[in-house]
N, C-alpha and C positions, 0 to 999 in steps of 0.2 A: 271650745277651752276648757282648760283643765287648771285648776287650782294649785298653788304651790304644794299644800299639804297632800292632794292627789299624786302630784308628781313624784313627791319624796316616796310616798308609800309604794308607788308602782316599782321605781327605782331599786327600792331595797329588797323586795320581792325577786327582780330579776336577778339583781347581784346573788341573793341566796341561791336561787336555781343553778345559775351559772357555776358558782362555785361549789356545788354539788355533783357536777359533771354534765349537766344539761347544757346544748349546744344553744347560742345565742339567737341565731335566726329562727328556728322552730319554736324557741320559747317565745320570743315577740310575735310569733304569727299566730299562736294560741289565743294571746290576748288583744289580737288586732292591731299590733303596734310595729312600726318599723324599726329594724335593728339603728338604723341612722338616727333615728328619734330619740332612742334609748341611749345612744352615744353622746348625743348633744345635750340631753337632760343631765348626764354625768359631768359633763364638762362645765354646765353652767351651775355654778354653785349654790345660786339663790331660788333657783328651780322656777322663775318666774316665766309665766306664759307671755312672750313680747308681740303677739299679735295684738292688732287694735281691735276695739268695739265698736268702733266709729263705723257706721253706714251712710254713705254719701249717696244723694240721687242726682243725677245729671240735671244741670240748669236747663237744656234745651228740651227734656222730655215733654211728651205731648201731654197737654192736660186731658181730662175726662171729657171735657166738650169737643176737643180735637179729635180724639179716639172715636167719637161717636160721629161725628161728620165724616170719618174717614169710613167707618164701617157703612154709614148710610149710602156714601156714593158708591162703594163697592158693591152693594146690595142693590142698587137702583136698578130700573128696567133698562136704563142705557148702557151699564156697564156690568150688569150680574151676571152675564154669560162670558166675562172676558178675565183674563189674568191680569195681574198687576203691570206684567211688561207691555201689556196693550192698553191698560187704563191711564198710566202717568203720561205717555206723548198726549193722548186725546185731550186730558184736560190742559194740557199745555197749549193745545190749538185753540183752546176755548178761553186762553187768558187765565187760567186757574192753576194754583199751586196749592196741595194740600200737604202732601209729604213726599219723600223720595220713594223710589220702586221698593227698595230694601225694607222701608219703615211699611209700606203696604203688606209685603210679603210676611212682616214680623208681627205686625198686629192682627192680621188673619190667622197666622199661624195660631197666636194666643188665644184667639177666638174660636178656634176648632173649625175654620172655614176653609182652609187652604188644601182643597181639593178639586176635583174636575168641577168647573162652574158652569155646567148646562144640564138640560134635562136628559137624564138617560136611566134605562133600567140598572136596577141595582144587580151587580155580578152575583149569579148563583154558583154555589160551591158545587161542584161536580163529583159525586161519588164515585169510588173506585167500583170496576164490575165486580159482581158476586163471584167469588172464589170458587173455582169448579176442579174437578179431578176425575180422572178417567183410568179406570181398572182394567180396560179391556177395549177393543176396536168398537167402531159404530157407537161410540158413546158422546162424544165432543167433536165437532167439524169447526173447521175454521176456514174461512174464506176471503177472497179479496180481488181485487181488480188492478190489471197493471197495463201500462202502455207498450205497445210495439209499433216501432216507426215504419212508416211507409214512405214511397218515393215522392210524395206531396208534402212539402213544408209545412207543419202546424197540422196535419191530418195524421191519425193513429188508428191502429187496431188495437182491441182490447181484448186481453186473455183473462178470462173468469178461471181460477184455481179454488178448488176443494180440496182441503187436505184434513186427515184424520189425526186428531192430536196425538192419541195414544201410540198409534203405529207410525206417524210420519208419512203414509201413504197418500199419495195424489188419487183421490178415489172418485173425482169429477173435473172436467175442464171443458173448455170450449172457447174459441175466437169468434169474436164478432166486429162488425164495422162501427159499433155505438154502443154506449153504456145504457142500460135499461133493465128495470126490475123483472120486466116481462122475461127477458133472457135468462136471468138468473132463476127466475120461478121454475123454467122449464128446465133447467139443468138440474134443479133440487127435486122436481118430480121424479125425473129419470134416475137419479142416484136412489132414490127410496126404493122404486121399483128393483134395480139391480140388486141392491144391498139386502133388500128384505126388511126394510126399517117400518116399525111400528110405531104408532101414537105415543107420543111421552116417552121414546127410548134416547132420541138426540137433541142435543142442545147444538145450535149454530151460533158460531161467534164471528163477529165482524166489527169492522171499523164504522163510522158514522156517516157514510157516504151517501149520495142519494139514492142509489139502486139499493141499499142496504136496508134504510129506514124507511122506503117508499111503501104506499099502501098496498100496491100489487105484490110486494115480496111479504110483507106481513102478513096478507090475506092468505098466500099461498102457505106460508108456514103454519098458520092457524089451521087451514084445512089439513095439513100432512100430520098435524101433531107435534110440530118441532117448536121447542122453546128458544127463541132469540135471544142472544146475548151482544150487547153492543159496548163499544170501546167510548171512554172520554172523548169528547172533541178535541182534535189535534194532539192526541197522545198515541202516539205509534206504538209505544210499549205495551198498551194493552193487548195488541194484537201480534204478538211477537213470531208466532210459527209462521204465519202467511209472509211477515216482513223478510224473515230469515228465509224462507223458500223461495222468494222473488230473487234475492241477492246471490243464492247458489244456483239458480237457473241462467239468470244474466252473464254470472261470472264464468260459465263453462266454455272452454276452448273452441267448443262447436257453434257458439252463438254468433251469428252471421256478422260481418263487418259493414254490409250493406243493408239499406232498407229492404223491407219485404215487397215483393211485387204486388201480389195480392193477396186474398183471403185463404185461398188453396196452397200457395206456398207457404204462409204462416202457419197453418193448420199442420202442415205435414212436418214442418220443423217441430213443433210442439208435441207432436207424436212421436217423434224419434227421443225428444226429451225425456218425454213422462216414461217410456220405457226404459230408458237409462236409468232414471232417478228411482223408480219403482222396484226394479229387479236386477240392477247391476250395483247401483250405489249402495255403499256401507255407511250407515250413518253414526257418526261417533257418540250421539245421545243415547242410543239404545244397543250399546255395546257392540258396534261394528256389524251387525247383522242387515241384511236387504231389508226394506221396506215391506215387500210381499211377504217374505217369510215372518216378519214380524205379526203383519196384519192377518196371516193365516195361522197363528200360534205355533210356529214352527221353531222360534227362536230359542224356546226353553230347551229342546234336545241339542241343538246346537251349541249352546253357550255351556250345557253341561260336560259334552264332550270335550271343548276348550279347557274347561276346569281340570277334568281328569288329566289331559295332555300336559297342562303346566304343573299339577301335583307329581306325575309320574317323571317330568324333567327334573323337577327338584331333589326327587329321592334319589335320581340317579347322579347327580352332582349339586348336593347341598351346599358347597361352597360357593357356588356362583348366586346364591340366594341369601341377601341379608336381611330381608322382610319377606313378608307374605309375596304369594303369588300374584299376578296381574288378576284384578277384580272382574271376574266375568259372571256376577251374579246378574239375573235378569231384573230389569226395571220393571217393578209391579204397579207402580202408580205414576202417572203424568199429571202434573198440577199447571193448570192456566190462571194467571193472577192470583196466585196464593196470598195469604196473608203474610205480613212480615213474621218470620218464624226464624229459630235455629235452624241453619241448613242442616247440620248433622242430625239433628232429632227428626226432622221431617225424612231424610234419607233413611234412617234405622227404622221409624215405623213405615215406611214403603216397602221394605223387603224382609218382613219376620221370616217367612218359609226359608227364603234364600240364606239367611244367615244360618239358620239352624243346619241347612243343606251343607254349609262350608264346614262345619264341624262334624256332621255325621253324613256320610254318603249314603247310608241306608235311607235316610229320610227322602232323598229324591225321587225314590221309586215310591214312596207314600204320597209325596207331593203330586 
């Protein structure tokens, strides 16, 4: 409510502001007033607030005793685990009427009791996995298991895939007839032997599946000195590299239309697929070099050649290039579950040497 004196003063100030050249709507917004309200005040010469100060209470409102009875019934041993939609019909069967279903909901809401009416564990907030960054191969691995169909409906073979996050190369794989931490542990042991992994060198990221967080797998990782990293339950985005890899493999034209006959057939197909993926496929996220080249450190020289080629092409035909040439800078850092930050700032911090290289070609020899 506003008095006539207050409305007259505000109206005079707004008229002066508008006369001085200010726009009405922004001026009213500054003082928290609608322009339509200002116009109505100007038309009302008396400036009297016509709203009533009377507050009526409905005659059929529940009394304090009735509210207390409703809450007592809703919290009783008989009805304490039921919602109002179940309580009201049961009371009717007992020839009792206390209030309508909507009134039950309204009173429970005002009492702060409109929640799950049963005993259960309090939901825990799951923290996002620790942000990781790889600056070279054999620092962060990601792995997961996917189904391969068999000729028996409802039975599957299981493809275990381990990928290097920095190079995207499939560093280990195997197909088994069942899911188990023992199989995964043997693959990890063989991977560490082939890649020469030392304790404390690698972090292995996965989702929350049984084989991933089972005691057998965790003991194997502890013995090998590998640090485990787990996704949040039911959050596939926490393990993006493995999920993306599975889609790439299963959408290949060579993916068989018929189920696999046996383990040997499935393993033969995966062998051919991994060979293509690691040594023929050009990955878009690493400037279209093969994963084997990236893993072996050969991509820097290849990207430098591409950069020089495009620079020479621009010098020969400058009219064809309105902007800079295509970005062939080497991706220096790969992030896994990074913190929310400005993407441009993160990319600039990831490629400090490459930015200097683009300006001065002589710096490439030093780097």
